[in-house]
DRENKE-947194 format. One record per residue (C-alpha): residue in one letter; y, x, z; chain; residue number from 1. Coordinates in nm, 4 decimals, padded with zeros to 6 digits. Layout:
// residues N
R  res     north      east        up  chain    n
R    A         Y         X         Z      A  NUM
...
This chain:
// residues 449
R  res     north      east        up  chain    n
R    M  -05.1436  -00.4097  -13.0286      A    1
R    P  -05.0577  -00.0421  -13.0112      A    2
R    A  -05.0395   00.1331  -13.3440      A    3
R    T  -05.2430   00.4221  -13.2023      A    4
R    L  -05.5584   00.2085  -13.2138      A    5
R    F  -05.5409   00.1903  -13.5963      A    6
R    P  -05.3387   00.4865  -13.7160      A    7
R    A  -05.4605   00.4441  -14.0728      A    8
R    L  -05.3387   00.0827  -14.0961      A    9
R    T  -04.9856   00.1036  -13.9598      A   10
R    A  -04.6894  -00.0161  -14.1673      A   11
R    A  -04.5974   00.3440  -14.2290      A   12
R    T  -04.9287   00.4160  -14.4079      A   13
R    V  -04.9872   00.0901  -14.6005      A   14
R    P  -04.8105   00.0621  -14.9384      A   15
R    S  -04.5666  -00.2264  -14.9613      A   16
R    S  -04.6577  -00.3957  -15.2947      A   17
R    R  -04.8025  -00.7235  -15.4157      A   18
R    A  -05.1258  -00.5432  -15.5103      A   19
R    T  -05.1926  -00.4439  -15.1505      A   20
R    R  -05.1025  -00.7819  -14.9946      A   21
R    P  -05.4736  -00.8878  -14.9478      A   22
R    L  -05.5472  -00.5570  -14.7838      A   23
R    R  -05.2607  -00.6098  -14.5391      A   24
R    R  -05.3873  -00.9557  -14.4446      A   25
R    L  -05.7306  -00.8018  -14.3770      A   26
R    A  -05.5763  -00.5416  -14.1484      A   27
R    C  -05.3947  -00.8092  -13.9428      A   28
R    T  -05.7153  -01.0093  -13.9079      A   29
R    V  -05.9078  -00.7030  -13.7838      A   30
R    C  -05.6338  -00.6288  -13.5294      A   31
R    A  -05.6467  -00.9826  -13.3960      A   32
R    L  -06.0242  -00.9669  -13.3559      A   33
R    W  -05.9927  -00.6363  -13.1669      A   34
R    C  -05.7389  -00.7885  -12.9290      A   35
R    V  -05.9713  -01.0806  -12.8507      A   36
R    A  -06.2612  -00.8427  -12.7905      A   37
R    L  -06.0640  -00.6066  -12.5611      A   38
R    A  -05.8793  -00.8707  -12.3562      A   39
R    P  -06.1423  -00.9032  -12.0726      A   40
R    A  -06.1632  -00.5251  -12.0255      A   41
R    M  -05.7826  -00.4892  -12.0162      A   42
R    A  -05.7558  -00.7656  -11.7569      A   43
R    Q  -06.0173  -00.5948  -11.5382      A   44
R    T  -05.8221  -00.2662  -11.5640      A   45
R    A  -05.5005  -00.4406  -11.4576      A   46
R    R  -05.6731  -00.5990  -11.1592      A   47
R    S  -05.8121  -00.2618  -11.0462      A   48
R    A  -05.4591  -00.1148  -11.0455      A   49
R    Q  -05.3407  -00.3650  -10.7781      A   50
R    P  -05.3526  -00.2554  -10.4087      A   51
R    V  -05.6578  -00.3788  -10.2294      A   52
R    D  -05.5923  -00.5778  -09.9149      A   53
R    L  -05.7622  -00.4294  -09.6114      A   54
R    P  -05.9161  -00.6522  -09.3492      A   55
R    P  -05.6636  -00.7221  -09.0742      A   56
R    A  -05.8534  -00.5057  -08.8253      A   57
R    T  -05.8149  -00.1932  -09.0414      A   58
R    Q  -05.4485  -00.2294  -09.1412      A   59
R    P  -05.2431   00.0674  -09.0147      A   60
R    Q  -05.0330  -00.0527  -08.7239      A   61
R    P  -04.6902   00.0831  -08.6312      A   62
R    A  -04.7032   00.3240  -08.3367      A   63
R    A  -04.6505   00.1493  -08.0099      A   64
R    P  -04.3290   00.2649  -07.8409      A   65
R    G  -04.3931   00.5084  -07.5548      A   66
R    P  -04.3064   00.4161  -07.2021      A   67
R    V  -03.9358   00.4453  -07.1270      A   68
R    V  -03.8933   00.7099  -06.8552      A   69
R    S  -03.5965   00.6105  -06.6462      A   70
R    A  -03.4226   00.8435  -06.4028      A   71
R    P  -03.5026   00.7863  -06.0355      A   72
R    A  -03.2676   00.5509  -05.8534      A   73
R    W  -03.0927   00.8358  -05.6711      A   74
R    V  -02.9792   01.0322  -05.9789      A   75
R    Q  -02.6894   00.8261  -06.1162      A   76
R    P  -02.5380   00.7433  -05.7734      A   77
R    L  -02.5495   01.1122  -05.6835      A   78
R    E  -02.3871   01.2229  -06.0089      A   79
R    R  -02.1147   00.9592  -05.9647      A   80
R    A  -02.0568   01.0730  -05.6073      A   81
R    L  -02.0255   01.4354  -05.7202      A   82
R    A  -01.7699   01.3395  -05.9835      A   83
R    Q  -01.5794   01.1511  -05.7144      A   84
R    A  -01.5991   01.4495  -05.4795      A   85
R    E  -01.4489   01.6722  -05.7464      A   86
R    A  -01.1709   01.4211  -05.8113      A   87
R    D  -01.0973   01.3725  -05.4402      A   88
R    S  -01.1011   01.7411  -05.3508      A   89
R    R  -00.9355   01.8601  -05.6733      A   90
R    V  -01.1775   02.1512  -05.6605      A   91
R    R  -01.3792   02.2318  -05.9722      A   92
R    L  -01.7458   02.1695  -05.8798      A   93
R    G  -02.0798   02.2567  -06.0313      A   94
R    V  -02.3944   02.1107  -05.8737      A   95
R    Y  -02.7624   02.0992  -05.9644      A   96
R    V  -03.0237   01.9141  -05.7548      A   97
R    R  -03.4016   01.9077  -05.8079      A   98
R    D  -03.6648   01.7086  -05.6195      A   99
R    L  -03.9638   01.9420  -05.5891      A  100
R    E  -04.2018   01.6511  -05.5356      A  101
R    T  -04.1321   01.4791  -05.8683      A  102
R    G  -03.9394   01.7381  -06.0694      A  103
R    A  -03.6554   01.4880  -06.1212      A  104
R    S  -03.3082   01.6406  -06.1244      A  105
R    A  -02.9398   01.5572  -06.1205      A  106
R    S  -02.6751   01.7799  -06.2734      A  107
R    F  -02.2980   01.7915  -06.2545      A  108
R    H  -02.1891   02.0808  -06.4790      A  109
R    G  -02.5163   02.2458  -06.3737      A  110
R    S  -02.5966   02.3848  -06.7181      A  111
R    E  -02.2687   02.5780  -06.7319      A  112
R    P  -02.2419   02.9436  -06.6216      A  113
R    W  -02.0907   02.9913  -06.2748      A  114
R    Y  -02.0035   03.3000  -06.0757      A  115
R    L  -02.2837   03.3285  -05.8201      A  116
R    A  -02.1130   03.5654  -05.5747      A  117
R    S  -02.3420   03.6685  -05.2867      A  118
R    T  -02.6186   03.4275  -05.3817      A  119
R    V  -02.7397   03.7172  -05.6028      A  120
R    K  -02.8600   03.8751  -05.2789      A  121
R    V  -03.1669   03.6485  -05.2876      A  122
R    P  -03.3115   03.8296  -05.5922      A  123
R    V  -03.2202   04.1577  -05.4222      A  124
R    A  -03.4308   04.0474  -05.1237      A  125
R    I  -03.7185   03.9499  -05.3551      A  126
R    A  -03.7080   04.2926  -05.5211      A  127
R    V  -03.7153   04.4646  -05.1806      A  128
R    L  -04.0064   04.2552  -05.0521      A  129
R    R  -04.2022   04.3233  -05.3721      A  130
R    G  -04.1623   04.6910  -05.2896      A  131
R    V  -04.3068   04.6190  -04.9449      A  132
R    E  -04.5990   04.4352  -05.1061      A  133
R    R  -04.6679   04.7331  -05.3336      A  134
R    G  -04.6665   04.9681  -05.0359      A  135
R    D  -04.3623   05.1661  -05.1551      A  136
R    F  -04.2131   05.1326  -04.8046      A  137
R    T  -04.2346   04.8969  -04.5073      A  138
R    L  -03.9867   04.6665  -04.3383      A  139
R    D  -03.9663   04.9277  -04.0614      A  140
R    T  -03.8835   05.2177  -04.2936      A  141
R    P  -03.5451   05.3650  -04.1843      A  142
R    L  -03.2627   05.4367  -04.4300      A  143
R    T  -02.9737   05.6660  -04.3425      A  144
R    L  -02.6224   05.5241  -04.3749      A  145
R    R  -02.4048   05.7476  -04.5961      A  146
R    A  -02.0269   05.7465  -04.6394      A  147
R    A  -02.0754   05.6382  -05.0011      A  148
R    D  -02.2658   05.3262  -04.8882      A  149
R    Y  -01.9697   05.1466  -04.7310      A  150
R    V  -01.8449   04.8343  -04.9105      A  151
R    D  -01.5744   04.6095  -04.7725      A  152
R    G  -01.6687   04.2570  -04.6712      A  153
R    A  -01.8587   04.0645  -04.4098      A  154
R    G  -02.1310   04.1941  -04.1805      A  155
R    P  -02.1539   04.4505  -03.9017      A  156
R    T  -02.3008   04.7447  -04.0943      A  157
R    N  -01.9539   04.8813  -04.1710      A  158
R    G  -01.9169   04.9378  -03.7973      A  159
R    R  -02.2131   05.1763  -03.7888      A  160
R    P  -02.1409   05.5511  -03.8097      A  161
R    V  -02.2401   05.7709  -04.0993      A  162
R    G  -02.5906   05.9030  -04.0384      A  163
R    A  -02.7112   05.5947  -03.8496      A  164
R    P  -03.0770   05.5072  -03.9231      A  165
R    L  -03.1116   05.1417  -04.0286      A  166
R    T  -03.4472   04.9834  -04.1056      A  167
R    V  -03.5196   04.7870  -04.4230      A  168
R    R  -03.5785   04.4779  -04.2070      A  169
R    Y  -03.2402   04.5140  -04.0363      A  170
R    L  -03.0592   04.5616  -04.3678      A  171
R    L  -03.2360   04.2685  -04.5374      A  172
R    E  -03.1590   04.0325  -04.2509      A  173
R    Q  -02.7966   04.1444  -04.2319      A  174
R    M  -02.7654   04.0975  -04.6095      A  175
R    I  -02.8982   03.7392  -04.6004      A  176
R    I  -02.7815   03.6094  -04.2613      A  177
R    Y  -02.4327   03.7638  -04.2571      A  178
R    S  -02.3999   03.8506  -04.6280      A  179
R    D  -02.3424   04.2145  -04.5407      A  180
R    N  -02.2295   04.3988  -04.8544      A  181
R    T  -02.2988   04.7490  -04.7267      A  182
R    A  -02.6529   04.6451  -04.6309      A  183
R    S  -02.6957   04.4892  -04.9737      A  184
R    D  -02.5915   04.8028  -05.1596      A  185
R    M  -02.8167   05.0209  -04.9440      A  186
R    L  -03.1128   04.8024  -05.0411      A  187
R    I  -03.0091   04.8055  -05.4078      A  188
R    G  -03.0026   05.1850  -05.3821      A  189
R    L  -03.3554   05.1751  -05.2391      A  190
R    V  -03.5152   04.9700  -05.5205      A  191
R    G  -03.2686   05.0282  -05.8068      A  192
R    I  -03.0420   04.7731  -05.9724      A  193
R    G  -03.2638   04.7812  -06.2807      A  194
R    T  -03.5532   04.6579  -06.0689      A  195
R    V  -03.3423   04.3713  -05.9348      A  196
R    N  -03.2525   04.2577  -06.2852      A  197
R    A  -03.6133   04.2965  -06.3998      A  198
R    V  -03.7255   04.0681  -06.1166      A  199
R    V  -03.4801   03.8019  -06.2287      A  200
R    Q  -03.5893   03.8322  -06.5904      A  201
R    S  -03.9563   03.8051  -06.4970      A  202
R    L  -03.8959   03.4845  -06.2998      A  203
R    V  -03.6188   03.3252  -06.5075      A  204
R    P  -03.5989   03.4770  -06.8578      A  205
R    R  -03.2807   03.2908  -06.9532      A  206
R    G  -02.9694   03.1729  -06.7755      A  207
R    F  -02.8642   03.4769  -06.5699      A  208
R    G  -02.6036   03.7416  -06.6406      A  209
R    R  -02.6534   04.1006  -06.5309      A  210
R    I  -02.6436   04.1629  -06.1569      A  211
R    T  -02.4515   04.4648  -06.0265      A  212
R    S  -02.4046   04.6362  -05.6922      A  213
R    L  -02.1247   04.5112  -05.4692      A  214
R    A  -01.9404   04.8416  -05.5071      A  215
R    D  -01.9484   04.7955  -05.8844      A  216
R    V  -01.7975   04.4494  -05.8452      A  217
R    R  -01.4958   04.6197  -05.6891      A  218
R    R  -01.4874   04.8883  -05.9574      A  219
R    H  -01.4973   04.6267  -06.2343      A  220
R    V  -01.2129   04.4283  -06.0761      A  221
R    Y  -00.9877   04.7307  -06.0185      A  222
R    G  -01.0985   04.8611  -06.3551      A  223
R    V  -00.8929   04.5833  -06.5117      A  224
R    L  -00.5892   04.7667  -06.3714      A  225
R    T  -00.6994   05.1211  -06.4567      A  226
R    P  -01.0132   05.2876  -06.5926      A  227
R    E  -00.9792   05.5447  -06.3128      A  228
R    A  -01.1174   05.2779  -06.0758      A  229
R    A  -01.4664   05.3917  -06.1776      A  230
R    H  -01.4141   05.6828  -05.9354      A  231
R    L  -01.3450   05.4671  -05.6275      A  232
R    S  -01.5697   05.5405  -05.3291      A  233
R    G  -01.6916   05.3319  -05.0371      A  234
R    T  -01.4183   05.4509  -04.8013      A  235
R    D  -01.1627   05.3757  -05.0749      A  236
R    F  -01.2769   05.0108  -05.0777      A  237
R    L  -01.2264   04.9882  -04.7021      A  238
R    A  -00.8753   05.1352  -04.7298      A  239
R    L  -00.7790   04.9018  -05.0143      A  240
R    R  -00.9094   04.6041  -04.8218      A  241
R    Q  -00.7111   04.6972  -04.5146      A  242
R    Q  -00.3900   04.7322  -04.7136      A  243
R    Q  -00.4421   04.3982  -04.8828      A  244
R    R  -00.5208   04.2159  -04.5591      A  245
R    L  -00.2207   04.3604  -04.3801      A  246
R    H   00.0393   04.3626  -04.6565      A  247
R    G  -00.0859   04.1604  -04.9550      A  248
R    D  -00.1796   04.2216  -05.3164      A  249
R    A   00.1252   04.4325  -05.4036      A  250
R    A   00.0399   04.6776  -05.1262      A  251
R    A  -00.3173   04.6977  -05.2551      A  252
R    R  -00.1864   04.7921  -05.6013      A  253
R    S   00.0258   05.0681  -05.4536      A  254
R    A  -00.2638   05.1924  -05.2428      A  255
R    L  -00.4875   05.1934  -05.5519      A  256
R    A  -00.2461   05.4213  -05.7370      A  257
R    T  -00.2202   05.6511  -05.4344      A  258
R    L  -00.5966   05.6787  -05.3899      A  259
R    L  -00.6526   05.7543  -05.7581      A  260
R    R  -00.3483   05.9866  -05.7754      A  261
R    V  -00.1983   05.8083  -06.0732      A  262
R    P   00.1565   05.6703  -06.1112      A  263
R    E   00.1751   05.3051  -06.0116      A  264
R    R   00.3594   05.2349  -06.3357      A  265
R    S   00.0446   05.3436  -06.5242      A  266
R    L  -00.1481   05.0442  -06.3863      A  267
R    V  -00.1859   04.7432  -06.6147      A  268
R    P   00.0983   04.5033  -06.5243      A  269
R    T  -00.1145   04.2215  -06.3894      A  270
R    D  -00.1850   04.0936  -06.0398      A  271
R    L  -00.5150   04.1033  -05.8538      A  272
R    A  -00.5780   03.7320  -05.9041      A  273
R    S  -00.5621   03.7796  -06.2818      A  274
R    A  -00.7773   04.0929  -06.2555      A  275
R    Y  -01.0469   03.8902  -06.0822      A  276
R    E  -01.0326   03.6174  -06.3473      A  277
R    T  -01.0714   03.8805  -06.6179      A  278
R    Y  -01.3723   04.0193  -06.4351      A  279
R    Y  -01.5278   03.6727  -06.3966      A  280
R    A  -01.4899   03.6073  -06.7677      A  281
R    G  -01.7199   03.9027  -06.8397      A  282
R    G  -02.0238   03.7138  -06.7087      A  283
R    L  -02.1520   03.9720  -06.4609      A  284
R    N  -02.3228   03.8293  -06.1498      A  285
R    S  -02.3090   03.4839  -06.3060      A  286
R    G  -02.5641   03.2262  -06.4114      A  287
R    R  -02.6403   02.8637  -06.4841      A  288
R    L  -02.7048   02.6572  -06.1741      A  289
R    D  -03.0244   02.5099  -06.3179      A  290
R    A  -03.1483   02.8651  -06.3808      A  291
R    Y  -03.0752   02.9593  -06.0198      A  292
R    A  -03.2760   02.6529  -05.9156      A  293
R    D  -03.5645   02.7898  -06.1260      A  294
R    L  -03.5409   03.1153  -05.9281      A  295
R    L  -03.5476   02.9294  -05.5966      A  296
R    Q  -03.8418   02.7173  -05.7103      A  297
R    A  -04.0357   03.0299  -05.8046      A  298
R    L  -03.9702   03.1614  -05.4537      A  299
R    V  -04.0646   02.8365  -05.2773      A  300
R    E  -04.3838   02.7932  -05.4805      A  301
R    G  -04.5054   03.1464  -05.4124      A  302
R    R  -04.4588   03.2817  -05.7635      A  303
R    A  -04.2042   03.5449  -05.6561      A  304
R    L  -04.3763   03.6832  -05.3469      A  305
R    D  -04.7051   03.6509  -05.1643      A  306
R    A  -04.7423   03.3790  -04.9009      A  307
R    R  -04.6503   03.5983  -04.6026      A  308
R    H  -04.3321   03.7394  -04.7529      A  309
R    T  -04.2331   03.4016  -04.9015      A  310
R    A  -04.2482   03.2485  -04.5527      A  311
R    Y  -04.0565   03.5444  -04.4072      A  312
R    L  -03.7705   03.5277  -04.6588      A  313
R    L  -03.7339   03.1493  -04.6301      A  314
R    S  -03.7257   03.1801  -04.2506      A  315
R    V  -03.4472   03.4394  -04.2768      A  316
R    M  -03.2552   03.2077  -04.5133      A  317
R    E  -03.2806   02.9299  -04.2529      A  318
R    R  -03.0960   03.1604  -04.0091      A  319
R    V  -02.7893   03.2072  -04.2349      A  320
R    K  -02.4643   03.2033  -04.0351      A  321
R    T  -02.2136   03.2013  -04.3219      A  322
R    G  -02.0700   02.8804  -04.4668      A  323
R    P  -02.1429   02.6486  -04.1713      A  324
R    Q  -01.8942   02.3925  -04.3053      A  325
R    R  -02.0440   02.3783  -04.6525      A  326
R    I  -02.3512   02.1831  -04.7695      A  327
R    K  -02.5289   02.2150  -04.4346      A  328
R    A  -02.2510   02.0223  -04.2600      A  329
R    G  -02.3155   01.7225  -04.4889      A  330
R    L  -02.6937   01.7006  -04.4450      A  331
R    P  -02.8667   01.4489  -04.2164      A  332
R    P  -02.9710   01.5453  -03.8638      A  333
R    G  -03.3009   01.7297  -03.8556      A  334
R    A  -03.2752   01.8637  -04.2089      A  335
R    R  -03.3513   02.2338  -04.2475      A  336
R    F  -03.1581   02.4402  -04.5016      A  337
R    A  -03.2923   02.7761  -04.6204      A  338
R    H  -02.9926   02.8954  -04.8210      A  339
R    K  -02.7560   03.1715  -04.9234      A  340
R    T  -02.3811   03.1414  -04.9537      A  341
R    G  -02.1325   03.3356  -05.1633      A  342
R    T  -01.7570   03.3777  -05.1353      A  343
R    Q  -01.5106   03.5684  -05.3456      A  344
R    R  -01.1545   03.5174  -05.4584      A  345
R    A  -01.1303   03.1569  -05.5906      A  346
R    R  -01.5123   03.1318  -05.6052      A  347
R    T  -01.7624   02.9927  -05.3517      A  348
R    C  -02.1309   02.8960  -05.3648      A  349
R    D  -02.4014   02.7521  -05.1424      A  350
R    S  -02.7589   02.7240  -05.2687      A  351
R    G  -03.1014   02.6742  -05.1177      A  352
R    L  -03.3937   02.4564  -05.0122      A  353
R    V  -03.3360   02.1395  -04.8101      A  354
R    T  -03.6411   02.0277  -04.6130      A  355
R    V  -03.6428   01.6876  -04.4423      A  356
R    P  -03.9241   01.6256  -04.1918      A  357
R    R  -04.1125   01.2995  -04.2496      A  358
R    S  -04.4687   01.1845  -04.2875      A  359
R    L  -04.6446   01.4595  -04.4815      A  360
R    P  -04.5658   01.5994  -04.7254      A  361
R    E  -04.2146   01.6961  -04.6248      A  362
R    R  -03.9341   01.6094  -04.8648      A  363
R    R  -03.8196   01.9328  -05.0296      A  364
R    V  -03.5102   01.9443  -05.2475      A  365
R    L  -03.3292   02.2320  -05.4154      A  366
R    V  -02.9514   02.2200  -05.4288      A  367
R    V  -02.7331   02.4769  -05.6056      A  368
R    A  -02.3561   02.4334  -05.5859      A  369
R    C  -02.0503   02.6445  -05.6680      A  370
R    T  -01.6745   02.6016  -05.6921      A  371
R    R  -01.4137   02.7860  -05.8940      A  372
R    G  -01.0399   02.8042  -05.9330      A  373
R    E  -00.9518   02.7123  -05.5723      A  374
R    P  -00.7845   02.9948  -05.3758      A  375
R    S  -00.8380   02.8233  -05.0389      A  376
R    T  -01.1834   02.8855  -04.8954      A  377
R    A  -01.1315   02.5954  -04.6534      A  378
R    R  -01.0724   02.3519  -04.9398      A  379
R    S  -01.3764   02.4822  -05.1251      A  380
R    D  -01.5861   02.4524  -04.8088      A  381
R    R  -01.4758   02.0907  -04.7723      A  382
R    A  -01.5762   02.0165  -05.1323      A  383
R    L  -01.9203   02.1702  -05.0744      A  384
R    R  -01.9568   01.9648  -04.7577      A  385
R    Q  -01.8964   01.6570  -04.9742      A  386
R    V  -02.1881   01.7739  -05.1904      A  387
R    G  -02.4121   01.7648  -04.8823      A  388
R    I  -02.2856   01.4199  -04.7859      A  389
R    A  -02.3370   01.2868  -05.1394      A  390
R    L  -02.6926   01.4228  -05.1384      A  391
R    C  -02.7582   01.2586  -04.8023      A  392
R    Q  -02.6176   00.9237  -04.9149      A  393
R    S  -02.8023   00.9221  -05.2489      A  394
R    G  -03.1308   00.8134  -05.0930      A  395
R    L  -03.3195   01.1206  -05.2149      A  396
R    L  -03.3584   01.2597  -04.8639      A  397
R    S  -03.4358   00.9235  -04.7042      A  398
R    D  -03.7077   00.7708  -04.9266      A  399
R    G  -03.4647   00.5601  -05.1268      A  400
R    R  -03.2436   00.4363  -04.8432      A  401
R    S  -02.9025   00.5019  -04.9952      A  402
R    H  -02.6006   00.5448  -04.7693      A  403
R    E  -02.8236   00.6476  -04.4834      A  404
R    P  -02.6218   00.5669  -04.1670      A  405
R    R  -02.7106   00.9056  -04.0159      A  406
R    C  -02.5275   01.0906  -04.2912      A  407
R    P  -02.2236   01.2892  -04.1735      A  408
R    T  -01.8750   01.2000  -04.2904      A  409
R    L  -01.5745   01.4131  -04.3702      A  410
R    P  -01.3446   01.4704  -04.0736      A  411
R    T  -01.0058   01.3016  -04.0864      A  412
R    R  -00.7384   01.5372  -04.2083      A  413
R    A  -00.5027   01.6286  -03.9296      A  414
R    S  -00.1298   01.6522  -03.9915      A  415
R    G   00.1914   01.7061  -03.8070      A  416
R    P   00.3207   01.9794  -03.5733      A  417
R    G   00.0620   02.1070  -03.3342      A  418
R    A  -00.2271   01.9344  -03.5093      A  419
R    A  -00.5599   02.1078  -03.5241      A  420
R    P  -00.6331   02.2748  -03.8561      A  421
R    S  -00.7879   02.0358  -04.1048      A  422
R    G  -01.0653   02.0997  -04.3507      A  423
R    D  -00.7963   02.1590  -04.6104      A  424
R    A  -00.6114   02.4205  -04.4147      A  425
R    P  -00.5602   02.7476  -04.5983      A  426
R    A  -00.8202   03.0095  -04.5304      A  427
R    A  -00.7541   03.2139  -04.2185      A  428
R    R  -00.7573   03.5338  -04.4213      A  429
R    P  -00.5733   03.6260  -04.7395      A  430
R    H  -00.7931   03.6661  -05.0438      A  431
R    G  -00.7880   04.0359  -05.0864      A  432
R    A  -00.9464   04.2968  -05.3004      A  433
R    G  -01.2823   04.2066  -05.1518      A  434
R    G  -01.2180   03.8343  -05.1408      A  435
R    G  -01.3858   03.8014  -04.8011      A  436
R    A  -01.3084   03.8456  -04.4349      A  437
R    A  -01.4401   04.0406  -04.1440      A  438
R    P  -01.6966   03.8358  -03.9563      A  439
R    A  -01.5700   03.5939  -03.6981      A  440
R    A  -01.6707   03.6280  -03.3363      A  441
R    D  -01.9493   03.3732  -03.3822      A  442
R    G  -02.0885   03.5593  -03.6805      A  443
R    A  -01.9927   03.2798  -03.9186      A  444
R    G  -01.7313   03.4639  -04.1176      A  445
R    D  -01.7013   03.4386  -04.4943      A  446
R    D  -01.9195   03.6546  -04.7100      A  447
R    D  -01.8179   03.8058  -05.0397      A  448
R    A  -01.9764   03.9468  -05.3531      A  449
């Protein structure tokens, strides 16, 4: 019995003597009687402290596990095939694929930043067509070609004389179809490079580096050698390109010093290949491949332009002449590819919308692919062709039929004296200051950016 019930009768307060012994016995008896009287109430209190069992129907049940969402059957085979393509080609690959019907995707280094080269001309085109939509100008508005507009690289605009009037439509189509750098920079001058970057940010807030003009690409690269490169003009780029194509990188260095009127010994002692790698490391004109897919999806779904200009731009992208031996060469017969390529020293890309006719709706797939580190454009093209073949064989484009028999295959590599050039043959042009080549007779020359 707790002493607190009878504080006046505890051992500490009762005298310990023979005279008080009867009183002590009385206290013990009273305590015992209190215990007997309080026992039922204490038992009831103890019972009320125990948890009460709920009926089985009201017991809280553990949450049922959610459905396990497995990747579509085409994803893992495609990713394995891409890894094999990289191993076989020995070309560093980045690939991102998205099925627009289901949203499912496959990625092979697709979340890494890659140099996008001339694929940045798609957001340039979007910025221009938004200007048309606003009524700032029309596709038939003429722009006058100035001496400062020239940029080395692919496309026929460099062959036009100073003062030639060129419409916005002509420049946009040359920029996309032939990857014309001079046309691109004229359009950037029309809308402003800030507008181009704002368009990208509005459509894809994260994942893109800053886009620059093509002339500024050259200035940044040569700026690794000397800060005076900021003063290079359009005609200077053409002269540097000619020297590099004819005589190599060393001649381009000498020509750079001559044009800028500085001693050649004042240039940073590094070669052009290293200058390009330093430029690439800065992150300009670069982006994650999944972010570029977001940009393409915004275009395809009509969130970048209105319906009329969306259809126009995609139709122009289906007419692209550059990179015929890249992804397009690996797609099944009948597939349409609205895409944009990019080529620069040791960097190539090919990205766009694959559409496969079938019972409605059509199968629509985005593919974004780039290479890096390979100086041979032909080898990089072959690796990108393997991307197209892997996509074809994955089953994504053929309603689950993997290894579709209509899929193209890589050509057998030729060897020996007199053999035809193989897919691994070195590029026909040296990789110069611009990293590209003049257009071939069929209009399928390399682009650069």
